[in-house]
N, C-alpha and C positions, 0 to 999 in steps of 0.2 A: 324757400324756408331756410330760416335762419341756423346756424350753431349753435350748440351748448341747447339745442332740446331733447327731451325725451318722451319715448311715445310709449300708451299703454295701449293694448288693442283692446277690444269689447266685444262683443257676439253679439248684441243687439237682437237677441233670440228672446221670444216672448216670455220665457219664463225669468232671464238674467235684466230683459231691459230696462222696466221701471228699477228695481232696487240701486241699478247701476245711475241711475238719472238720479235717484235719490240724493247716491253717497258724492255723486258730483256734485249736486248741486247743495250741500251741507259740505262742502270743500275735505273731506274724508280721502280717503284710501285706505282698503283693507290689506292689511299685510299677515300672511295668515303664518304659520307653524311650516315646517318643514314637509310636516307627514300630507295635508292639503295641496302638497306642488305635484305639478304633474308629471315629476321625475320618481321612479322609486327609488334610484339610488341617492338621491339627496343626501346631501351630509356626509356619504359615504365616504371612510377615512383608511387606512393602513394604517392598523393600530400597532404602532412598534415600543409604544412605551411601557406596554407592560413587562414585555425580553429584556428591553435594554436597562430597565430600573433591576431586573434580578440579576444582570450582569453586572452592573453597578455593584449592589448590595456585597455580591459574591468578590469582585478583587479588590474593591476597597473596605470592604468591612464597615460599611455603611448603611445606615439606615433610612431610607429614600418615603418612609410613610408618611410623611405630610407632603411631598410631593405626592404622592398618589391621591391622596385624601383630595388636592387642589384640583388633579387629574377626572376621579369621581365627578365632583361637582361643576365643572366643566362641560361632560358628557352630558349631565342635568340640566342645563343651562342654556341647551340647544337644544332641548326642547319645548324651552319657551317663547323663544325669540324669534320676531315676526318679521317675513321677507317680504321686501317688495321687487317685485321683476318689472323692468323696464326694458325698453328698445332702445337705440342710438339711432333707429331706423324707421320710417311712417312706410316706406314704399316698398316691403320683401315681398316678395309671390308668397312664398309660402305663411308669412306671420299672419296675412291676410286669409290667405286659406284653411290655416289651424287656429287662429287665436281671434280670426275675425268674421267666423261663422260662412266660409268659402264667399268673402266680400259682401256680407249683406249688414256687416254689424259697420261698427267706428272707429274712430282712432284719438286718444286722449293727445294734445302737445300741451306736453310742459315746459317752461323755462326753470332748466337745470338749477342757475343758482338762485333763487326763490324759491324752488322746493326745499331745497337744503336749508337756505338761511332760517326755513321757518325754527328748526330743529337747532338751531346752533347752541342753545344751552343747552342741550340735553343729552342721549344718551344713543350716538347713530356712527353706524359705518356704512357708507357709500366708494362704490369700487367697481370695475368691468368685470367682468368673470372673463375666469383663465378656464379653456378649454382644452385637456391634455386626452391621452389613452391611457394614461395612469394613475389610479385614485391617489390625492395626498396624501403623506404621512404626518402622523402628529407624533413625534418623538418627545425623548430627558429635553433634548435642548430649548425644544418650546418651550413647554411647561417652567423648567429653571431662567429662562431669560425675560420669560413673560409676557411676549408681546403680542397684545392682545388683537392688534392688528390682523398680524399675519395669520393668528388662531382663527380669527371668522373669518378670513379671506378663505383657508382652507376647510374650514367645517362647511360654508356657507354661501361659498364662490367659484368654487372647481366643479366644473361638470367634465364630461363625455365629450369627445370632438364632433358626436354627433348633433347636436346640438348647438354647434360653431356658427350657423343662420341665424341665430337669434342677436348677435349680437348686443348681448345682455349687458345691462346695468342693471345694481341692486341697492338697494336702499334697505341698510340691517337696523331692526328697531330691537328696545331691550325686552320690550314685551308685545304680543303678537294682539291682533281685532285693529280695529278705526285709529286711526292716526289722522288728528286735524291738521290743514297746514293754511299756508297765505294764499288767500283766494287770488290772488295778483299772479302766482305761477302758473295758472291754466292761460295757455295764451290762442290755442286754436281747437278746431274739430273738425276732424276729418272724416267726412263720409265712405264707406267702401261703395264699389261698382254696384253692388246687386241690392245697395240698402234700400227697404223698402222705403214711400215718397210720404210715406203717413210718420213715420217715424222720424225722418230728417224732418218734419215743419217741426214735431213735439219739441225736441231738441234744440231748432231753431227759436222756437215760442220762449220756450224756457231760462236761455241762456243771453237771446238780444240785446241784454244790459248789462252784458260783461266786460265790453269793448274786446272780444275775441275775433277771429278769422274763422270762416267756415271756409273749407276746402271738400272738393268731389274727387275721389282716384276717377282717373282716367287712362284707356293703352296709350301708350305710346305710339304715334303712329310710325308705319311700315318696320316696328321692331318690337320683340318682346319686351313684355316692362309695364311697367303704371306709371304715371307721374299726378303730381296734385293739382288740380285746376279751380284757381278761389272762384267761390261763388259768391259771397257775400265779406267783403272785408267790413273792418270792425268799424270805418268811418260809416259803414250804413244806419249805424244803428246809434242811438245818442246811449253814452252808458253811464245809466244810474243805477246801478247797483251797488248797495250800500253807501250810497249817496243822495239818494232823493225820495222822500215822503209821499206818495201817488196820489192826483186828486183823489181817486178812489176811497182810499184811508183819512183825508184831510176833510174832506167835504165841501173842499173852498180851493186850494191853489197847490200846487206843490210847493213843497219845503225842502230846502237844500240844508245836508248837515255835513259834518267830515270827521272822521275818527283819527282824535289829536291825540290818544295813549291807550297801548293794548298790552297788556301781560298776562299772563296764564304759568302756574306752576302745578305742573304735572302730578308729582307728587302728594299735593292735599285736594287736588282739583280745582284748584279756585281760580278766577280771573277778572280781573280789573279792565273798566275801560272808561276812557272819558271820552264826550264826543260836543261838538260845537256845531251848534243848530244855527241859522240866520232869524228864526222867529220863534215866540212861544206857540206852543202849540198844546190839543188838548189831552185826554186824559186816553183816548179811543187811542189818539195818535200813538202815544207815551207805551201804549201797550201792544201796539203792532211793532212797535222800532222794536220794545224786548225781546218781544218773542222770536222779532228775525236774527237779533243778535245771541240768543241763544242758540239756536237753531244754525246758524250759517256758521258762525264765530268760536261759539264757545262748547259745542256741541256734548264734549266730554264732564264738561263744569259739574259739578254738583253745589258750586257757591259762586255768584257772580255778583259782584260788587258795579253798577253801570251808572253815570254820572255823568249829570247834562251840564251844559254851559249857552249862554244865548252867545251872542257872536257880540251882537251891539252894547253889550254891557261889558264895560270893563274890568269891575272886580270880579275876577275867573275865580281868586279865591273863594268865593261862595257861589257852592251849586245851583242852579235853579229847580232842579228836578233831580230823583232817582228814580231806579226800577231795580232794585237788589234782587236777585231770587236765591231760593234756598229753601230746600225740605220741599221741592217740586212747585215753590207758590212765588211769586210778585209779590215783590212791596213796592206799588209806586208813590211817590211824594212829590208834590210840588213846594216849593218855596212860594208863597202870595208874597213877601214880602220884595221878590226881586223884579 
């Protein structure tokens, strides 16, 4: 297992298994508000601001009213942000017991750089959690300096030392809910020692085209602890995900394609994508790929502009087809003159 990886443990129980697989398949992670996390002391702080501002007003005969309003807005904002919790380790016994459903679940491995790069043009904070016996303090100096990262770390990145074993890294998003990321950030899936074989098979079947590795945890020989044993390297399967239209869709032979350009505006919820196809395809194949792109790349989008170009045609300034999405409908057009 290489460095620069982050891990998310999943329980794999009957209640959450399909939900987690669907979210993973759609290249999403769910970032809840702090109230949905399992530590009731999340975002707990020692509030020194009110006391300090009163002393400041009294000594300097000044009014900190504007700073007080900023502080109120800050406390309100913490109710809205989304927090995604990951770990730096895949082989912690307690993590497998607590979050991996007593080793019956699975663990998702992400490439840290690719995962974070997805949100490079958006509001995002990421940092290792700090573990302390004393809660952090928000004071007058924090508000005056307007050091957002320091404030976010104090509000959402400090926990009791009781949680130190988690070795946690956090991704903080401006809003809670589903967050869509680059599918290439997913690099491996690791099965727990006690995971049911039927569920393992289901995961392998649904993700075998992704170009990822599949591991299973096994006990270390003559030692406490676990290690990951490679079950199927990514070379065992052909990577066709978001690359190939399969035979059962084309009704003739597989057709390869590649994504040439992709952008998404989180504010307007509008996506744009350009796709280069090896050859012309029929209406049903266009409909299939359009739905795949909507579900797996732009699941949060309300409008998507999809343009298709034929690889063998030099005049790429004119698209061969389009499958735009708006008002919950696809509008498919083919340029018969190309």
